[in-house]
C-alpha positions as CSV (number, residue, x, y, z in Angstrom):
1,X,29.0,-62.0,16.7
2,X,25.1,-62.1,16.5
3,X,23.3,-65.1,15.5
4,X,20.0,-64.6,16.4
5,X,16.4,-66.2,15.9
6,X,13.2,-64.7,16.6
7,X,9.7,-66.7,17.1
8,X,6.6,-66.0,18.4
9,X,2.9,-67.0,17.4
10,X,1.5,-66.0,13.8
11,X,1.1,-61.9,14.3
12,X,3.3,-61.1,17.5
13,X,5.5,-58.8,15.1
14,X,8.6,-61.1,14.9
15,X,9.3,-59.8,11.5
16,X,9.1,-56.0,12.7
17,X,11.5,-56.4,15.7
18,X,13.6,-59.1,13.4
19,X,14.1,-55.4,10.6
20,X,15.2,-53.5,13.6
21,X,17.4,-55.5,14.8
22,X,19.3,-56.0,11.7
23,X,19.2,-52.6,10.7
24,X,20.9,-51.5,14.2
25,X,23.5,-54.1,14.0
26,X,24.4,-54.4,10.8
27,X,23.5,-58.1,10.3
28,X,21.6,-60.4,8.0
29,X,17.5,-60.6,8.1
30,X,16.3,-63.6,6.6
31,X,12.1,-64.2,6.5
32,X,11.3,-67.9,6.7
33,X,8.0,-67.3,4.8
34,X,10.0,-65.0,2.5
35,X,12.6,-67.7,1.7
36,X,10.1,-70.6,1.5
37,X,8.1,-68.1,-1.4
38,X,11.9,-67.2,-3.0
39,X,12.8,-71.1,-3.2
40,X,9.4,-72.0,-4.4
41,X,9.3,-69.2,-6.9
42,X,12.8,-70.1,-7.8
43,X,11.2,-73.6,-9.3
44,X,14.0,-75.8,-6.7
45,X,13.3,-79.1,-6.3
46,X,13.2,-78.2,-2.5
47,X,11.1,-75.1,-3.2
48,X,8.4,-77.9,-5.0
49,X,8.4,-80.3,-2.1
50,X,7.9,-77.4,0.6
51,X,5.1,-75.9,-1.8
52,X,3.7,-79.1,-1.3
53,X,3.3,-79.0,2.5
54,X,2.6,-75.2,2.1
55,X,-0.6,-75.7,-0.3
56,X,-2.5,-77.7,2.5
57,X,-1.4,-75.8,5.3
58,X,1.4,-78.0,6.6
59,X,4.4,-76.9,8.2
60,X,7.6,-77.9,6.1
61,X,9.1,-81.1,7.2
62,X,12.9,-80.5,9.1
63,X,13.9,-82.6,5.8
64,X,13.6,-79.6,3.6
65,X,13.5,-77.0,6.0
66,X,17.2,-77.8,7.2
67,X,19.0,-78.1,4.0
68,X,17.2,-74.5,3.6
69,X,18.3,-72.8,6.5
70,X,21.7,-74.4,5.4
71,X,21.5,-72.9,2.5
72,X,20.7,-69.3,3.3
73,X,23.5,-69.3,6.3
74,X,26.3,-70.4,3.9
75,X,25.2,-67.1,2.2
76,X,26.8,-65.1,5.2
77,X,29.5,-67.8,6.6
78,X,26.9,-69.0,9.3
79,X,27.5,-65.5,11.3
80,X,25.5,-61.7,12.2
81,X,21.9,-63.2,11.1
82,X,18.9,-63.0,12.2
83,X,15.6,-65.2,11.1
84,X,12.4,-65.1,11.6
85,X,9.8,-67.7,12.3
86,X,12.5,-70.4,12.8
87,X,13.0,-73.4,14.6
88,X,9.4,-73.9,15.0
89,X,10.1,-76.9,16.9
90,X,12.4,-78.9,18.8
91,X,14.4,-81.3,17.0
92,X,14.6,-78.2,14.1
93,X,16.2,-75.5,17.1
94,X,19.0,-78.6,17.9
95,X,19.7,-79.7,14.0
96,X,20.4,-76.1,13.1
97,X,22.2,-75.4,16.1
98,X,24.3,-78.6,15.3
99,X,25.1,-77.0,11.7
100,X,25.9,-73.7,13.3
101,X,28.9,-75.7,15.8
102,X,30.3,-78.0,13.0
103,X,30.9,-74.3,11.1
104,X,32.3,-73.1,14.5
105,X,29.1,-71.2,15.6
106,X,26.6,-71.3,17.7
107,X,22.9,-69.5,18.5
108,X,23.5,-66.2,20.3
109,X,19.7,-66.0,21.8
110,X,16.8,-67.3,20.4
111,X,14.3,-64.1,21.5
112,X,10.6,-65.6,22.2
113,X,8.0,-63.0,22.0
114,X,5.6,-63.5,24.9
115,X,1.7,-62.3,23.1
116,X,-1.6,-63.1,24.3
117,X,-4.3,-64.6,21.2
118,X,-6.3,-61.7,22.7
119,X,-3.4,-59.5,21.7
120,X,-3.3,-60.7,18.1
121,X,-6.8,-60.6,18.0
122,X,-6.9,-56.9,18.5
123,X,-4.0,-56.3,16.1
124,X,-5.8,-57.9,13.8
125,X,-9.2,-55.9,14.5
126,X,-7.2,-52.4,14.2
127,X,-5.0,-53.2,11.2
128,X,-8.7,-54.7,9.2
129,X,-10.1,-51.0,10.6
130,X,-7.2,-49.6,9.0
131,X,-7.8,-51.7,6.0
132,X,-4.7,-53.2,6.0
133,X,-3.5,-56.8,6.4
134,X,-1.0,-59.0,7.7
135,X,2.0,-59.0,5.5
136,X,2.1,-62.8,4.7
137,X,-1.7,-63.3,6.3
138,X,-4.1,-63.7,3.4
139,X,-6.3,-66.1,5.8
140,X,-10.0,-66.4,5.5
141,X,-9.2,-68.2,9.3
142,X,-8.9,-64.9,11.6
143,X,-11.6,-65.4,13.8
144,X,-11.1,-65.0,17.8
145,X,-11.7,-68.9,18.0
146,X,-9.8,-69.7,15.4
147,X,-6.5,-67.4,16.4
148,X,-6.8,-68.8,19.8
149,X,-7.0,-72.5,18.3
150,X,-3.5,-71.7,16.3
151,X,-2.2,-70.3,19.8
152,X,-2.9,-73.4,21.4
153,X,-1.0,-75.4,18.9
154,X,1.8,-72.9,18.9
155,X,2.2,-73.4,22.5
156,X,2.1,-76.9,22.7
157,X,4.6,-77.0,19.6
158,X,6.8,-74.3,21.3
159,X,7.0,-74.9,25.2
160,X,9.8,-77.6,24.3
161,X,12.2,-75.1,23.0
162,X,11.9,-72.6,25.1
163,X,12.2,-74.6,27.8
164,X,15.3,-76.4,25.9
165,X,16.8,-72.9,25.6
166,X,16.2,-71.0,29.1
167,X,18.0,-74.6,30.5
168,X,20.7,-73.4,28.2
169,X,20.5,-69.6,28.8
170,X,20.2,-68.6,25.4
171,X,16.0,-68.0,25.5
172,X,15.7,-64.4,25.5
173,X,11.6,-64.0,26.6
174,X,10.3,-60.7,26.2
175,X,6.3,-59.0,26.7
176,X,5.2,-59.1,23.0
177,X,2.2,-56.9,24.3
178,X,3.3,-53.4,23.9
179,X,3.9,-51.0,21.5
180,X,7.0,-51.9,18.8
181,X,9.4,-49.5,20.6
182,X,9.3,-50.7,24.3
183,X,9.8,-54.3,23.0
184,X,12.5,-53.3,20.7
185,X,14.6,-51.2,23.8
186,X,14.0,-54.5,26.2
187,X,15.8,-56.7,23.4
188,X,18.6,-54.5,23.0
189,X,19.3,-53.8,26.5
190,X,19.5,-57.6,26.7
191,X,22.0,-57.8,23.8
192,X,24.1,-55.0,24.7
193,X,24.6,-57.0,28.4
194,X,26.4,-59.5,25.8
195,X,29.0,-57.3,24.7
196,X,29.4,-54.9,28.0
């Protein structure tokens, strides 16, 4: 049973790793961003509520996020999945864990990609030179200063999640300042230890 969450600062490569992990282990990958886009496109009540916050550049509050996460996890019977981009706050993580436990499941790991603001700036510059853009980011605030500011905000919100799951042995921190394959290999090694 693998119930995984992968988080990290914007542009850290969590979607890339989530897809590779899902493919290797035959589990279902959900991207929080895509799930929200789908809800908005469907015109559901939750989707319309989510849109109000997203349009203002705000995170969706828990009373919207948690039911959306519950909805997608119901589709896979609350097991064998990887969600990227959630949780963003400790109370969300605790609520999601309670939800899983109520369905006789639990979080296997929260994988955190540790990536510096400088690495994200470098990746964006490289991508721009190649004429591309980050798939979920058509942002005009991709200056080094803006990225550093977002990173500081992310770290502040995120640190309680890391502290909590470190203490329960469910946190897997990975150095994300590297190429895709070595990061993936490190994650796989830790998952294999569970099966070993």
